[in-house]
C-alpha positions as CSV (number, residue, x, y, z in Angstrom):
1,M,48.6,-183.6,19.5
2,L,49.2,-180.1,18.1
3,D,50.2,-178.8,21.6
4,R,52.8,-181.6,21.9
5,I,54.2,-180.9,18.4
6,V,54.5,-177.2,19.1
7,D,55.1,-176.9,22.9
8,D,57.2,-179.9,23.8
9,F,60.1,-179.0,21.6
10,D,62.5,-176.0,21.7
11,D,63.7,-173.9,18.8
12,N,60.9,-174.7,16.4
13,P,61.6,-172.9,13.0
14,A,59.9,-169.5,12.9
15,A,58.5,-170.3,9.5
16,M,56.6,-173.3,11.0
17,T,54.3,-170.8,12.7
18,Y,52.2,-170.6,9.5
19,F,51.6,-174.3,9.6
20,Y,51.0,-174.4,13.4
21,D,48.4,-171.6,13.1
22,L,46.8,-173.3,10.0
23,F,46.2,-176.6,11.8
24,R,45.0,-174.8,15.0
25,R,42.5,-172.7,13.0
26,I,41.3,-175.5,10.8
27,Y,41.3,-178.5,13.1
28,C,41.0,-177.0,16.6
29,Q,38.8,-173.9,16.0
30,G,36.9,-175.4,13.1
31,E,37.4,-172.6,10.6
32,P,36.3,-173.4,7.0
33,V,39.0,-174.0,4.4
34,E,38.6,-171.0,2.0
35,R,39.1,-172.0,-1.6
36,K,37.2,-170.9,-4.7
37,G,35.7,-173.3,-7.3
38,M,34.5,-176.9,-7.2
39,Q,35.9,-179.3,-4.7
40,V,37.1,-182.7,-5.8
41,G,37.8,-185.1,-3.0
42,T,40.6,-187.7,-3.4
43,T,41.3,-190.8,-1.4
44,C,44.8,-191.5,-2.7
45,I,47.8,-189.9,-4.3
46,H,47.1,-191.7,-7.5
47,A,44.4,-189.2,-8.4
48,P,46.2,-186.7,-10.9
49,E,45.8,-183.4,-9.2
50,E,47.1,-181.5,-12.2
51,L,44.0,-182.5,-14.2
52,I,41.7,-181.3,-11.3
53,Y,43.4,-177.9,-11.2
54,A,43.4,-177.6,-15.0
55,F,39.5,-177.9,-14.9
56,G,39.4,-175.0,-12.4
57,A,38.6,-177.3,-9.4
58,N,40.5,-178.0,-6.2
59,P,41.7,-181.4,-5.1
60,V,41.1,-182.2,-1.4
61,R,42.8,-185.3,0.1
62,L,40.2,-187.0,2.3
63,C,42.5,-189.4,4.1
64,N,41.9,-188.9,7.8
65,G,44.0,-189.5,10.9
66,S,41.4,-188.8,13.6
67,Y,40.6,-191.4,16.3
68,H,37.2,-189.7,16.7
69,Y,36.2,-190.5,13.1
70,D,37.8,-193.9,13.3
71,Q,35.4,-194.7,16.1
72,I,32.4,-193.4,14.0
73,G,33.6,-195.6,11.1
74,A,33.8,-198.6,13.4
75,D,30.0,-198.5,13.8
76,F,29.5,-199.7,10.2
77,M,32.9,-201.1,9.2
78,P,34.3,-204.6,10.1
79,A,36.4,-204.6,13.3
80,K,39.6,-205.5,11.5
81,S,39.4,-202.7,9.0
82,C,42.2,-200.3,8.4
83,S,42.0,-197.3,10.7
84,L,42.6,-194.9,7.8
85,V,39.7,-196.2,5.8
86,K,37.5,-196.3,8.9
87,A,38.4,-192.7,9.8
88,T,37.9,-191.5,6.2
89,L,34.4,-193.0,6.0
90,G,33.6,-191.9,9.5
91,M,34.4,-188.4,8.5
92,L,32.4,-188.5,5.3
93,S,29.4,-189.9,7.2
94,S,29.4,-187.0,9.8
95,E,27.5,-183.8,9.5
96,N,30.1,-181.5,11.1
97,V,33.2,-182.5,9.1
98,I,36.7,-181.4,10.2
99,P,38.5,-180.0,8.2
100,K,35.5,-178.0,6.7
101,V,36.5,-178.2,3.1
102,G,33.0,-177.4,1.8
103,K,30.7,-179.3,-0.5
104,L,32.4,-182.1,-2.5
105,D,31.3,-182.0,-6.1
106,L,33.0,-185.3,-6.8
107,I,35.1,-187.9,-5.0
108,V,37.7,-189.7,-7.1
109,N,38.5,-193.1,-5.5
110,P,41.6,-194.8,-7.1
111,T,41.1,-198.6,-6.8
112,T,44.2,-199.4,-4.8
113,C,43.6,-201.7,-1.8
114,D,40.5,-203.9,-1.5
115,Q,39.2,-201.8,1.4
116,K,39.2,-198.6,-0.6
117,K,37.6,-200.4,-3.5
118,K,34.7,-201.5,-1.3
119,A,34.6,-198.1,0.3
120,S,33.4,-196.6,-3.0
121,A,29.9,-198.1,-2.7
122,M,29.7,-196.9,0.9
123,M,30.5,-193.4,-0.1
124,S,27.9,-193.5,-2.9
125,A,25.4,-194.7,-0.3
126,M,26.2,-191.6,1.8
127,G,25.1,-189.5,-1.2
128,Y,28.4,-188.6,-2.7
129,A,29.2,-188.6,-6.4
130,V,32.0,-191.1,-6.6
131,Y,34.3,-191.9,-9.6
132,N,36.4,-195.0,-9.5
133,L,39.8,-194.5,-11.0
134,E,40.9,-198.0,-12.0
135,L,44.5,-199.0,-11.4
136,P,46.3,-202.1,-12.9
137,P,47.5,-204.7,-10.4
138,A,51.1,-204.3,-11.7
139,K,53.1,-201.4,-13.2
140,E,56.0,-203.0,-15.1
141,S,54.3,-204.1,-18.3
142,E,53.4,-202.0,-21.3
143,A,49.8,-203.4,-21.0
144,A,49.6,-202.0,-17.5
145,R,50.8,-198.6,-18.7
146,V,48.3,-198.5,-21.5
147,Y,45.5,-199.6,-19.2
148,W,46.3,-196.8,-16.7
149,Q,46.7,-194.2,-19.4
150,R,43.2,-195.1,-20.6
151,S,41.9,-194.8,-17.1
152,V,43.3,-191.3,-16.7
153,R,41.9,-190.2,-20.0
154,E,38.4,-191.4,-18.9
155,F,38.9,-189.5,-15.6
156,T,39.7,-186.4,-17.7
157,N,36.4,-186.9,-19.5
158,Q,34.6,-187.3,-16.2
159,L,36.1,-184.0,-15.0
160,R,34.9,-182.3,-18.2
161,I,31.3,-183.5,-17.5
162,V,31.4,-182.5,-13.8
163,T,32.9,-179.0,-14.3
164,G,31.4,-178.2,-17.7
165,K,34.8,-177.0,-18.9
166,K,37.2,-178.0,-21.6
167,L,40.8,-179.2,-21.1
168,T,43.2,-177.0,-22.9
169,K,46.9,-176.9,-23.3
170,K,47.1,-173.5,-21.6
171,N,45.1,-174.6,-18.6
172,L,47.0,-177.9,-18.2
173,M,50.4,-176.2,-18.5
174,A,49.4,-173.7,-15.9
175,A,48.3,-176.5,-13.5
176,M,51.5,-178.4,-14.1
177,A,53.5,-175.3,-13.4
178,K,51.6,-174.8,-10.1
179,T,52.3,-178.3,-8.9
180,S,55.8,-178.3,-10.2
181,R,56.7,-175.3,-8.1
182,A,55.2,-177.0,-5.0
183,Q,57.3,-180.1,-5.8
184,V,60.5,-178.0,-6.1
185,A,59.8,-176.5,-2.7
186,F,59.2,-179.9,-1.2
187,R,62.4,-181.4,-2.8
188,T,64.4,-178.5,-1.4
189,L,63.0,-179.3,2.1
190,H,63.7,-183.0,1.5
191,N,67.3,-182.3,0.7
192,F,67.8,-180.1,3.8
193,R,66.8,-183.1,5.8
194,R,70.0,-184.8,4.6
195,V,72.1,-182.4,6.6
196,A,73.7,-183.8,9.8
197,P,73.1,-182.8,12.5
198,S,69.4,-182.2,11.6
199,L,68.1,-178.8,10.7
200,I,64.4,-179.7,11.2
201,L,62.6,-182.4,13.0
202,G,60.4,-185.0,11.3
203,K,57.3,-184.0,13.2
204,D,57.4,-180.6,11.5
205,A,58.1,-182.1,8.1
206,F,55.1,-184.4,8.4
207,L,52.9,-181.4,9.5
208,V,54.1,-179.5,6.4
209,T,53.2,-182.3,4.0
210,N,49.8,-182.9,5.7
211,A,48.9,-179.3,5.2
212,Y,49.2,-180.0,1.5
213,F,46.1,-182.1,1.8
214,F,43.7,-179.1,2.1
215,D,45.7,-175.8,2.0
216,D,45.7,-173.5,-1.0
217,I,48.6,-174.8,-3.1
218,E,50.2,-171.4,-3.9
219,R,50.0,-170.3,-0.3
220,W,51.4,-173.7,0.8
221,T,54.3,-173.4,-1.6
222,A,55.2,-169.9,-0.6
223,S,55.2,-171.0,3.1
224,V,57.5,-173.9,2.3
225,E,59.8,-171.7,0.4
226,A,60.0,-169.3,3.4
227,L,60.8,-172.4,5.6
228,N,63.5,-173.4,3.2
229,I,65.1,-169.9,3.4
230,E,65.2,-170.3,7.2
231,L,66.7,-173.8,7.0
232,A,69.4,-172.5,4.6
233,Q,70.3,-169.9,7.3
234,R,70.3,-172.6,10.0
235,E,72.8,-174.6,7.9
236,K,75.1,-171.6,7.6
237,D,74.8,-171.0,11.4
238,G,75.6,-174.7,12.2
239,F,72.2,-175.0,14.0
240,C,71.2,-178.4,15.5
241,A,67.5,-179.3,15.8
242,A,68.4,-182.5,17.6
243,Q,71.3,-183.9,19.5
244,K,74.4,-184.5,17.3
245,K,74.4,-188.2,18.1
246,A,70.6,-188.6,17.8
247,P,69.8,-191.8,15.9
248,R,68.7,-190.9,12.3
249,I,65.4,-192.8,11.4
250,L,63.8,-193.6,8.1
251,F,60.0,-193.8,8.5
252,T,58.0,-196.0,6.2
253,G,54.8,-198.0,6.0
254,S,51.2,-196.9,6.7
255,P,51.1,-193.1,6.4
256,P,51.2,-190.7,9.4
257,I,48.2,-188.4,8.9
258,F,47.3,-185.6,11.3
259,P,46.3,-185.9,14.1
260,N,47.7,-189.4,14.2
261,L,51.4,-188.5,14.2
262,K,51.9,-190.4,17.4
263,L,54.6,-192.7,16.2
264,P,56.9,-190.1,14.6
265,L,56.4,-188.0,17.7
266,V,57.3,-190.8,20.1
267,I,60.5,-191.4,18.1
268,E,61.6,-187.8,18.5
269,E,60.4,-187.4,22.1
270,A,62.6,-190.5,22.8
271,G,65.7,-188.8,21.4
272,G,65.7,-190.0,17.7
273,V,65.1,-187.8,14.7
274,V,63.0,-188.8,11.6
275,V,65.2,-187.5,8.8
276,V,63.4,-189.0,5.8
277,D,60.3,-191.1,5.0
278,E,58.8,-193.3,2.3
279,T,55.1,-192.7,2.8
280,C,52.1,-191.6,0.7
281,S,51.4,-188.7,3.1
282,A,54.8,-187.1,2.4
283,N,57.7,-188.2,0.3
284,R,55.8,-190.4,-2.2
285,M,53.2,-187.7,-2.6
286,L,55.4,-184.9,-3.7
287,Y,58.8,-186.2,-4.8
288,D,58.2,-187.5,-8.4
289,M,57.8,-184.9,-11.1
290,T,56.3,-185.1,-14.6
291,S,58.4,-185.6,-17.7
292,V,56.7,-184.4,-20.9
293,D,58.0,-185.4,-24.3
294,E,55.3,-183.7,-26.5
295,W,53.4,-180.6,-25.5
296,L,50.1,-181.6,-27.0
297,V,47.1,-182.1,-24.6
298,N,46.8,-185.9,-25.1
299,D,50.5,-186.4,-24.8
300,M,50.6,-184.3,-21.6
301,V,47.8,-186.3,-20.1
302,D,49.7,-189.5,-20.9
303,S,52.8,-188.1,-19.3
304,L,50.9,-187.3,-16.2
305,A,49.6,-190.9,-16.1
306,D,53.2,-192.2,-16.3
307,K,54.2,-189.9,-13.4
308,Y,51.5,-191.4,-11.2
309,L,52.2,-195.0,-12.1
310,K,55.9,-195.8,-13.0
311,P,57.8,-194.3,-10.1
312,C,55.2,-195.2,-7.4
313,T,56.4,-197.5,-4.7
314,C,53.0,-198.4,-3.2
315,P,52.7,-202.0,-1.9
316,I,49.5,-202.5,-3.8
317,F,51.5,-203.6,-6.9
318,T,52.4,-207.2,-7.2
319,N,56.1,-206.6,-7.4
320,N,57.9,-204.7,-4.6
321,D,61.4,-204.5,-6.0
322,D,61.1,-200.8,-6.7
323,R,60.0,-200.1,-3.1
324,I,63.0,-202.0,-1.7
325,R,65.3,-200.2,-4.0
326,R,63.9,-196.9,-3.0
327,L,64.2,-197.7,0.7
328,L,67.8,-198.8,0.4
329,D,68.6,-195.6,-1.6
330,L,67.0,-193.4,1.0
331,A,68.7,-195.3,3.9
332,K,72.1,-194.9,2.3
333,S,71.8,-191.3,1.0
334,F,70.4,-190.0,4.3
335,A,72.9,-192.0,6.4
336,V,70.1,-193.4,8.6
337,D,70.8,-195.6,11.6
338,G,67.5,-197.5,11.6
339,I,64.1,-197.9,10.0
340,V,60.7,-197.8,11.7
341,Y,58.0,-199.6,9.7
342,Q,54.5,-198.7,10.7
343,T,51.5,-200.9,9.8
344,F,48.0,-200.1,10.7
345,A,46.1,-203.1,12.0
346,G,44.1,-204.4,9.1
347,C,46.3,-202.9,6.4
348,Q,47.2,-206.2,4.7
349,V,49.4,-204.9,1.8
350,Y,51.9,-203.2,4.2
351,E,51.8,-206.2,6.6
352,M,52.5,-208.7,3.8
353,E,55.5,-206.7,2.5
354,Q,57.0,-206.3,6.0
355,R,59.1,-209.4,5.9
356,S,60.6,-208.9,2.5
357,V,61.5,-205.3,3.3
358,A,63.1,-206.3,6.6
359,D,65.1,-209.0,4.9
360,A,66.5,-206.6,2.3
361,L,67.3,-203.9,4.8
362,N,69.0,-206.3,7.3
363,K,71.0,-207.8,4.5
364,A,72.2,-204.3,3.6
365,G,73.2,-203.7,7.3
366,F,70.2,-201.6,8.4
367,C,68.1,-202.6,11.5
368,M,64.3,-202.2,11.2
369,L,61.6,-202.1,13.9
370,A,58.1,-203.2,12.7
371,V,55.3,-201.6,14.7
372,E,51.6,-202.6,14.3
373,T,49.3,-199.9,15.7
374,D,46.1,-198.1,15.0
375,Y,44.6,-194.7,15.8
376,S,43.8,-195.5,19.4
377,P,45.9,-193.7,22.1
378,D,45.8,-196.8,24.3
379,D,49.1,-198.2,23.1
380,M,51.2,-195.1,23.7
381,G,53.0,-196.7,26.7
382,Q,53.9,-199.8,24.8
383,L,55.0,-197.8,21.7
384,T,57.2,-195.6,23.9
385,T,58.9,-198.6,25.5
386,R,59.6,-200.3,22.2
387,I,60.9,-197.1,20.5
388,E,63.2,-196.3,23.4
389,A,64.6,-199.8,23.4
390,F,65.1,-199.6,19.6
391,L,66.9,-196.3,19.8
392,E,69.1,-197.6,22.6
393,S,70.0,-200.6,20.6
394,I,71.1,-198.3,17.7
395,K,73.2,-196.3,20.1
396,S,74.8,-199.4,21.6
397,R,75.6,-200.7,18.1
398,K,77.2,-197.4,17.1
399,R,79.3,-197.4,20.3
400,K,80.6,-200.9,19.5
401,A,81.4,-200.0,16.0
402,A,83.3,-196.9,17.2
């Protein structure tokens, strides 16, 4: 997969070399991830990473995209389970874990979908210390907000017990500044993807955000800032990373996680370009920033809780109006020609929202292709045929409109 991402495309940004080398060292050569301090594994973006950093620990996103670990997880998971959950549990049950993030002092498991809830007991049975971070089923009501704020405060207390450290205003402000700089770098990259013709391909953007799962945050941020400088120069030079008339695609649904980037890669190998996404492995992970009203520790913790609940467009919540609004906003502001909606087999929340999302997008004049897949490479031929037909239909529609 990495060879396809790097070698099958011309004119890759020079600044992407850092990320190509990082994945080659960590995933292909099996080098350990070098980070100091305690390691706190997370299974979802709802775990407030600022709190983990404030206690001197490192957050490590455990979501896995490996078919190898998916097959290991299939030995003890139901056949119709989500590939992401199977691969994550398969990785955690293995002795030689890739990436080698080191000993996990704690796993925080936000209670999002039913499969992740049940995965908590399985992780505990494997010998991991697991903390369940309880989410409300909805996010609109004040009761849900209060419930979530209480959950985050209790998580803060758990981190204090595990690390033996106290949460201070100074440490929390430093942690928030660290993540804020990373978010600014991501937002800059996000906005460069608006430019037409495209300055960078989606396969590189996904690789960048996937590196955030395990890389040192300051090193990651500096590398993204260097990439942004190169993209600014590309814009001045009128550089095109894809053909000028390449269909512009919005990618949404189940998250593309390395090495399972097969669907975004198929889109761009077929002549399209993924210019924006709405997924929890990229845009949803880094876009929303914290707004603090009062700079007291408890108020800062509550502000962090709001950041992880209010703007989130995850389909686990009972109402999906915010997600539809977000998708329509992205589709219009990035001038996309079509939407590809990925659902992993067994991922019920994304499958159940597919129809309502398609209806809203079609009503607004956008065409959507829904693709159900998993981590297996066996459906590559079928995926390629469907994507090529979808892109050709977009081109035909644009020719008729012209």
